[in-house]
Structures are given as C-alpha cells and as structure tokens.
C-alpha positions as CSV (number, residue, x, y, z in Angstrom):
1,M,74.1,95.0,129.0
2,L,76.1,96.8,131.7
3,L,76.1,100.3,130.1
4,P,72.5,101.2,131.1
5,H,73.2,100.3,134.7
6,P,75.7,102.9,136.1
7,H,75.3,101.6,139.6
8,V,76.8,98.2,138.8
9,M,80.6,97.9,139.2
10,V,82.6,95.1,137.5
11,L,85.3,93.1,139.2
12,A,87.5,91.5,136.5
13,D,89.9,88.7,137.6
14,D,92.6,88.7,134.9
15,I,94.9,86.3,136.7
16,Y,95.0,83.9,133.8
17,E,95.7,86.5,131.1
18,H,98.9,84.7,130.0
19,L,97.4,81.2,130.1
20,I,95.0,81.4,127.2
21,F,95.2,78.5,124.7
22,D,94.7,77.7,121.1
23,G,96.2,81.1,119.9
24,L,93.3,83.0,121.4
25,A,94.0,86.7,122.4
26,F,93.3,88.1,125.8
27,F,91.4,91.3,126.3
28,T,90.4,93.0,129.5
29,I,86.7,94.1,129.8
30,A,87.9,97.7,129.9
31,Q,89.6,97.1,126.5
32,V,86.5,95.5,125.1
33,E,84.2,98.3,126.3
34,P,86.1,101.5,127.2
35,R,83.0,103.2,128.4
36,L,83.0,100.8,131.4
37,R,86.5,101.8,132.5
38,E,85.5,103.9,135.4
39,R,83.4,101.0,136.8
40,V,85.9,98.2,136.4
41,L,88.3,97.0,139.1
42,T,90.8,94.7,137.5
43,M,92.7,92.3,139.7
44,N,95.8,90.4,138.7
45,G,98.9,88.9,140.2
46,V,102.0,86.8,139.7
47,S,100.8,83.5,141.0
48,K,99.6,81.8,137.8
49,A,101.8,83.1,134.8
50,Y,104.9,83.3,136.9
51,A,104.3,80.2,139.1
52,M,104.6,82.3,142.2
53,T,101.5,81.1,144.2
54,G,103.2,81.1,147.6
55,W,104.5,84.7,147.2
56,R,101.0,86.1,147.6
57,I,101.4,89.2,145.4
58,G,98.5,90.6,143.7
59,F,97.6,94.0,142.3
60,G,94.7,95.9,140.9
61,T,93.8,98.9,138.9
62,G,90.5,100.8,138.8
63,P,88.9,104.1,139.6
64,A,91.0,106.2,141.8
65,W,88.3,106.6,144.5
66,L,88.0,102.8,144.8
67,I,91.8,102.2,144.9
68,D,92.1,104.8,147.6
69,A,89.4,103.1,149.7
70,M,91.1,99.7,149.1
71,E,94.4,101.1,150.3
72,K,92.8,102.5,153.5
73,L,91.1,99.2,154.2
74,Q,94.1,97.0,153.4
75,G,96.4,99.2,155.5
76,Q,94.3,98.4,158.5
77,Q,93.7,94.8,157.8
78,T,97.1,93.3,157.0
79,S,100.7,94.0,157.5
80,G,101.5,94.0,153.8
81,A,103.5,91.7,151.5
82,S,107.1,91.0,152.6
83,S,109.8,93.0,150.8
84,I,111.3,89.8,149.5
85,S,108.0,88.9,147.8
86,Q,107.7,92.4,146.4
87,H,111.2,92.3,144.9
88,A,110.5,88.8,143.5
89,A,107.3,90.0,141.9
90,L,109.0,93.1,140.5
91,A,111.7,90.8,138.9
92,A,109.0,88.6,137.4
93,L,107.0,91.5,136.0
94,T,110.0,93.4,134.6
95,G,112.2,90.4,133.6
96,P,112.2,88.1,130.6
97,K,108.9,86.7,129.5
98,D,110.0,84.0,127.1
99,F,109.3,81.2,129.5
100,I,105.6,82.1,129.6
101,D,105.0,80.9,126.0
102,E,106.8,77.6,126.9
103,S,104.8,77.2,130.1
104,R,101.5,77.9,128.2
105,S,102.4,75.3,125.6
106,I,103.1,72.7,128.3
107,F,99.8,73.6,130.1
108,Q,97.9,73.3,126.8
109,G,99.4,69.9,126.2
110,R,98.3,68.8,129.6
111,R,94.9,70.2,129.1
112,D,94.5,68.3,125.8
113,Y,95.6,65.1,127.5
114,L,93.3,65.6,130.5
115,V,90.3,66.4,128.4
116,E,91.0,63.4,126.1
117,Q,91.2,61.1,129.0
118,L,88.1,62.5,130.7
119,N,86.1,62.1,127.5
120,K,87.2,58.5,127.2
121,A,85.8,57.7,130.7
122,R,82.4,56.2,130.6
123,G,79.8,58.6,132.0
124,L,82.0,61.8,131.8
125,R,81.9,64.6,129.3
126,C,84.3,67.5,129.2
127,E,84.4,70.5,126.9
128,V,87.8,71.9,126.1
129,P,88.7,74.8,128.3
130,Q,90.3,77.8,126.6
131,G,92.7,78.6,129.4
132,A,93.9,78.2,133.0
133,F,94.8,74.9,134.7
134,Y,91.4,73.4,135.2
135,A,88.7,71.3,133.5
136,F,85.1,70.9,134.5
137,A,83.8,67.5,133.5
138,S,80.1,66.7,133.6
139,C,79.3,63.6,135.5
140,E,75.5,64.0,135.0
141,A,75.3,60.6,133.2
142,L,76.7,58.9,136.3
143,I,74.0,60.2,138.7
144,G,71.7,57.3,139.6
145,K,74.2,54.6,138.6
146,V,75.6,52.0,141.0
147,T,79.4,51.5,141.5
148,P,81.0,48.1,141.4
149,A,81.1,48.3,145.2
150,G,77.3,48.7,145.2
151,Q,77.0,52.4,146.1
152,R,74.3,54.3,144.3
153,L,75.7,57.7,143.0
154,M,73.1,60.3,143.9
155,S,75.2,63.4,143.5
156,D,78.4,64.8,142.1
157,E,79.8,64.6,145.6
158,D,79.1,60.8,145.6
159,V,80.9,60.5,142.3
160,V,84.0,62.4,143.7
161,N,84.1,60.2,146.8
162,S,83.7,57.1,144.7
163,L,86.6,58.2,142.5
164,L,88.8,58.8,145.5
165,D,87.8,55.6,147.3
166,D,87.8,53.2,144.4
167,A,90.5,54.7,142.1
168,G,92.6,57.0,144.2
169,V,91.7,59.9,142.0
170,A,91.1,63.3,143.7
171,T,88.7,65.8,142.2
172,V,86.3,68.4,143.6
173,H,82.6,68.2,143.1
174,G,81.1,71.1,141.1
175,S,78.3,71.7,143.7
176,A,81.0,72.9,146.1
177,F,81.2,75.9,143.7
178,G,77.5,76.2,143.2
179,L,77.6,74.4,139.9
180,G,75.7,71.3,138.8
181,P,76.9,67.7,138.6
182,I,80.5,68.3,137.5
183,L,83.9,67.4,138.5
184,F,86.6,70.0,139.0
185,T,90.1,68.8,138.0
186,S,93.5,70.4,137.7
C-alpha cells in the first residue's frame, strides 16, 4: 500500500524488538519490504530490552539526508546524552545478551497472568498481546453500568477512576490515547 505513494515516509518504532512473545520473530519494515528502505526512519534504544529507561539513549537509522537533518536539529536543541549513559548503552549493545531471553520469558509469564486475570473480571475482555509490557482491555461492557457506590460509568475514564477509587487499581483510559473504551495496563 505504501509503494505507490513515494511522498509518504515511514517512522518505525522498533523499541520492543527483543520483547516479542510466543516464539514469534521480529522483522523491521525495511526487511519486510526492502523497496521502502529509503523512506523508513527506524528508531530504537536501550530502554526496554536492556531495562535502561532512565539512561535516555536512543538511536535511529534511515536515509542519509534525513539523519543529517536530524543531527543538525538535535545539535541545536539538546546538549546530548551524558558520556556515562553513552558508555552504559555501548556496554549493553555489545555485551552479553543471554539475559534478554530470560527477561522475555518473565515478561511473557506476567503477560499471561495479567490477561488471564483481566479476562476473569466481569465486564472486561482482553486479547493476548504479542509483545511489550502492556495490555489493552476492553471495558465496553461496563459502559452504562452502575458501580456498587452508585456511580454510573459513562466512559472508560469513569471506569478507570472507579477502579482506582474502589479497588486501588491504577490503569489509564484508552481514550487518553485516542482509542475507544479500553483500559491500558502494564
């Protein structure tokens, strides 16, 4: 669908490439369709697979003209990543990777438990995510219902607030992301 539209660029966020579950393989869009390579900016980083969220190290690859423009802009906008963060990221990217499989297995187990529990909850329905740390559960069946406290749930935000107030469970309402009546959990 993109090939006939050469004016359209693609931004691929591959930050979860190592956190794909159920034995599925990861492929970048440029691998799937090499003819798009000159139109793809691929972003990645060390925050997810290497559990380095606070280090704020990311990287990208793409057409030389775009990377050059990004360098010019970034050089004027920020002071850059600290040398300690850069060395830590280098160690992560060039060091042993055996822990990634173990982490992925732990995250998959947590995913399975979370989805199982969400699907046991009356009024929630959650499909099994194939990667990352998150689940999106539909709360559509709860819209219009009344809580034990007497509050009518008119939106996914009402459901989220009720969960927090009544059960101490924190989630984010899907409409905050432009999505329908879903709950965002991690």
